[in-house]
MARSE-885601 format. One record per residue (C-alpha): x, y negated, z negated. Coordinates in nm, 3 decimals, always signed. Each point is the difference from the previous one (the first is absolute). Layout:
REM MARSE-885601
> X|Y|Z
...
//
This chain:
REM MARSE-885601
> +1.746|+0.748|+1.496
> -0.124|+0.151|-0.328
> -0.368|+0.058|-0.069
> -0.167|-0.287|-0.190
> -0.174|+0.238|-0.242
> +0.134|+0.291|-0.199
> -0.254|+0.263|-0.104
> +0.107|+0.239|-0.276
> -0.227|+0.279|-0.128
> +0.049|+0.176|-0.332
> -0.291|+0.242|-0.035
> -0.316|-0.207|-0.024
> +0.187|-0.329|-0.047
> +0.087|-0.200|+0.312
> +0.228|-0.303|-0.004
> -0.010|-0.261|+0.272
> +0.318|-0.208|+0.000
> -0.010|-0.314|+0.213
> +0.350|+0.007|+0.149
> +0.086|-0.338|+0.149
> +0.205|-0.140|-0.290
> +0.190|-0.242|+0.221
> -0.336|-0.158|+0.092
> -0.151|+0.010|-0.349
> -0.214|+0.296|+0.121
> -0.211|-0.248|+0.197
> -0.289|+0.157|+0.192
> +0.107|+0.037|+0.361
> -0.248|+0.181|+0.228
> +0.188|+0.332|-0.009
> +0.004|+0.001|-0.380
> -0.373|-0.077|-0.014
> -0.082|+0.285|+0.238
> +0.228|+0.240|-0.190
> -0.177|-0.089|-0.326
> -0.345|+0.050|+0.153
> +0.104|+0.342|+0.132
> +0.152|+0.105|-0.333
> -0.304|-0.109|-0.202
> -0.231|+0.178|+0.243
> +0.205|+0.319|-0.037
> -0.006|-0.028|-0.380
> -0.379|-0.014|+0.011
> -0.014|+0.354|+0.143
> +0.307|+0.189|-0.121
> -0.067|+0.049|-0.370
> +0.189|-0.305|-0.122
> -0.104|-0.086|-0.355
> +0.231|-0.297|-0.059
> +0.118|-0.243|+0.267
> +0.283|-0.232|-0.104
> +0.099|-0.309|+0.198
> +0.336|-0.167|-0.065
> +0.255|-0.207|+0.186
> +0.366|+0.070|+0.075
> +0.242|-0.262|-0.128
> -0.107|-0.298|-0.211
> -0.359|-0.057|+0.111
> -0.318|+0.201|+0.037
> -0.113|-0.204|+0.300
> +0.042|-0.366|+0.095
> -0.310|-0.006|+0.220
> -0.071|-0.046|+0.369
> +0.312|+0.022|+0.218
> +0.036|-0.336|+0.176
> +0.282|+0.118|+0.225
> -0.062|-0.082|+0.366
> -0.293|-0.222|-0.090
> +0.074|-0.248|+0.279
> -0.066|+0.265|+0.266
> -0.339|+0.107|-0.141
> -0.344|-0.130|+0.093
> -0.287|-0.066|-0.239
> -0.155|+0.323|+0.125
> +0.318|+0.197|-0.074
> +0.004|-0.136|-0.353
> -0.367|+0.075|-0.054
> +0.049|+0.364|+0.104
> +0.297|+0.038|-0.231
> -0.201|-0.137|-0.292
> -0.295|+0.227|+0.076
> +0.235|+0.298|-0.013
> +0.130|-0.115|-0.339
> -0.358|-0.026|-0.126
> -0.060|+0.353|+0.137
> +0.300|+0.114|-0.204
> -0.124|-0.173|-0.315
> -0.348|+0.149|+0.023
> +0.139|+0.349|+0.063
> +0.213|-0.035|-0.311
> -0.289|-0.135|-0.208
> -0.228|+0.287|+0.109
> +0.259|+0.280|-0.019
> -0.140|+0.312|-0.174
> +0.299|+0.023|-0.234
> +0.149|-0.214|-0.273
> +0.224|-0.271|+0.141
> +0.287|-0.170|-0.181
> +0.190|-0.310|+0.115
> +0.343|-0.082|-0.145
> +0.033|-0.379|-0.001
> +0.363|-0.104|+0.027
> +0.162|-0.330|+0.094
> -0.216|-0.220|+0.221
> -0.347|+0.140|+0.065
> -0.142|-0.249|+0.246
> -0.297|-0.044|+0.231
> -0.096|+0.327|+0.165
> +0.248|+0.169|-0.234
> -0.198|-0.132|-0.296
> -0.316|+0.125|+0.174
> +0.152|+0.351|+0.017
> +0.075|-0.023|-0.372
> -0.356|-0.120|-0.070
> -0.157|+0.285|+0.199
> +0.156|+0.271|-0.219
> -0.167|+0.158|-0.304
> +0.298|-0.035|-0.232
> +0.222|-0.304|+0.044
> +0.333|+0.001|-0.182
> +0.165|-0.341|-0.028
> +0.371|+0.060|-0.053
> +0.193|-0.254|-0.206
> +0.102|-0.297|+0.213
> -0.261|+0.054|+0.271
> -0.210|-0.290|+0.131
> -0.334|-0.009|+0.183
> -0.145|-0.257|+0.236
> -0.275|-0.019|+0.266
> +0.102|-0.273|+0.249
> -0.236|+0.095|+0.285
> -0.251|-0.271|-0.085
> +0.281|-0.249|+0.065
> -0.039|+0.068|+0.372
> -0.373|+0.066|-0.008
> -0.003|+0.380|-0.027
> -0.228|+0.198|-0.232
> +0.159|+0.343|-0.031
> -0.103|+0.236|-0.280
> -0.189|-0.275|-0.183
> -0.288|+0.219|-0.116
> +0.236|+0.262|-0.145
> +0.191|-0.270|-0.187
> -0.326|-0.134|-0.145
> -0.096|+0.354|-0.106
> +0.325|+0.029|-0.194
> +0.024|-0.342|-0.169
> -0.352|-0.145|+0.027
> -0.138|-0.252|+0.246
> +0.103|-0.314|-0.189
> +0.357|+0.116|-0.054
> +0.029|+0.114|+0.363
> -0.109|-0.343|+0.121
> +0.256|-0.166|-0.225
> +0.281|+0.231|+0.113
> -0.078|-0.051|+0.369
> -0.057|-0.376|-0.014
> +0.304|-0.077|-0.213
> +0.249|+0.236|+0.165
> +0.135|+0.071|-0.348
> +0.265|+0.264|-0.056
> -0.086|+0.251|-0.273
> +0.270|+0.162|-0.210
> -0.031|+0.366|-0.095
> -0.149|-0.088|-0.338
> -0.238|-0.257|+0.152
> -0.112|+0.260|+0.257
> -0.092|+0.236|-0.284
> -0.186|-0.270|-0.190
> -0.195|-0.089|+0.314
> -0.092|+0.362|+0.074
> +0.200|+0.006|+0.323
> +0.244|+0.252|-0.147
> -0.114|+0.282|-0.226
> +0.322|+0.014|-0.198
> +0.342|-0.163|-0.030
> +0.294|+0.241|-0.007
> +0.378|-0.005|-0.001
> +0.177|+0.152|+0.296
> +0.123|+0.277|-0.232
> -0.359|+0.100|-0.082
> -0.137|+0.025|+0.354
> +0.061|+0.373|+0.045
> -0.154|+0.079|-0.337
> -0.313|-0.195|+0.091
> -0.024|+0.173|+0.339
> +0.018|+0.341|-0.171
> -0.277|-0.101|-0.243
> -0.223|-0.125|+0.283
> +0.067|+0.317|+0.203
> -0.116|+0.219|-0.288
> -0.314|-0.207|-0.045
> -0.071|+0.001|+0.375
> -0.015|+0.380|+0.006
> -0.307|+0.008|-0.220
> -0.241|-0.057|+0.292
> -0.006|+0.126|+0.358
> +0.024|-0.233|+0.296
> -0.366|+0.021|+0.092
> -0.100|-0.111|-0.348
> +0.254|-0.284|-0.006
> -0.123|-0.120|+0.339
> -0.360|+0.009|-0.123
> +0.092|-0.201|-0.311
> +0.172|-0.261|+0.216
> -0.303|-0.024|+0.228
> -0.244|-0.046|-0.288
> +0.202|-0.238|-0.217
> +0.139|-0.231|+0.266
> -0.165|-0.256|+0.225
> -0.265|+0.153|+0.223
> +0.079|-0.230|+0.293
> +0.337|+0.137|+0.110
> +0.006|-0.234|+0.302
> -0.029|-0.320|-0.207
> +0.374|-0.063|-0.014
> +0.042|+0.085|+0.367
> -0.274|-0.244|+0.101
> +0.151|-0.274|-0.216
> +0.342|+0.060|+0.152
> -0.123|-0.006|+0.358
> -0.201|-0.318|-0.056
> +0.299|-0.176|-0.152
> +0.256|+0.128|+0.252
> -0.217|-0.066|+0.306
> -0.001|-0.375|-0.060
> +0.201|-0.164|+0.282
> +0.359|-0.082|-0.083
> +0.092|+0.301|-0.213
> +0.359|+0.013|+0.126
> +0.045|-0.375|-0.046
> -0.127|+0.023|-0.358
> +0.245|+0.279|-0.081
> +0.289|-0.189|+0.161
> -0.089|-0.311|-0.200
> -0.019|+0.204|-0.320
> +0.338|+0.161|+0.069
> +0.161|-0.339|+0.064
> -0.156|-0.144|-0.314
> +0.111|+0.284|-0.227
> +0.351|-0.005|+0.151
> +0.022|-0.369|-0.076
> -0.113|+0.060|-0.358
> +0.264|+0.268|-0.048
> +0.272|-0.226|+0.138
> -0.102|-0.277|-0.240
> +0.009|+0.245|-0.287
> +0.359|+0.099|+0.077
> +0.124|-0.351|+0.073
//
């Protein structure tokens, strides 16, 4: 079995490639732990630019629902806490972070995109945050910091899907790019990232971002600890599957 994450270093630029293309790069536990370890390493090894991308069509289609029937509410809660740990590590990383949004960028995948400093929406990509549909608040504070509280509430309550251009207009993405321009943009961001050392970048992040780093974690745990988490996710999966089948009928 191949590793779920490819880590490629080129000097002070590190690329993290989510490598489960047959599963839409969905966040299985081993991929989450590999990402946490890679981000932790980048915080201490001189990395100036950290790039996150997905193999195949999609950056990340969210929480991996494989084997859901065998999991308990407690299992699911732990998995979500580890995803929030990943998101906060990425948000706090003492280097410049860049997410390459391709294909479907959904749920926890959209939260990874949101947590990065620079967020490139590639032509044809689409962004949605469905967690509220099964009662989960994951990364909500970071989304509000990017797009504003009113817009975040609208996005979460409506379940709307944002195109690449709409994501830029909302402030979710920092720029829309063609696939041909991605490498050029990465090179530009790498050059800019070298201007400051990691300690300074980390200090800037600490001063300019929310002081209460545990706010999102507390909101997640409160929402996920409500009884019936697994049943809510199963109902959501059945509902969305039915909607897709109607759309292709």
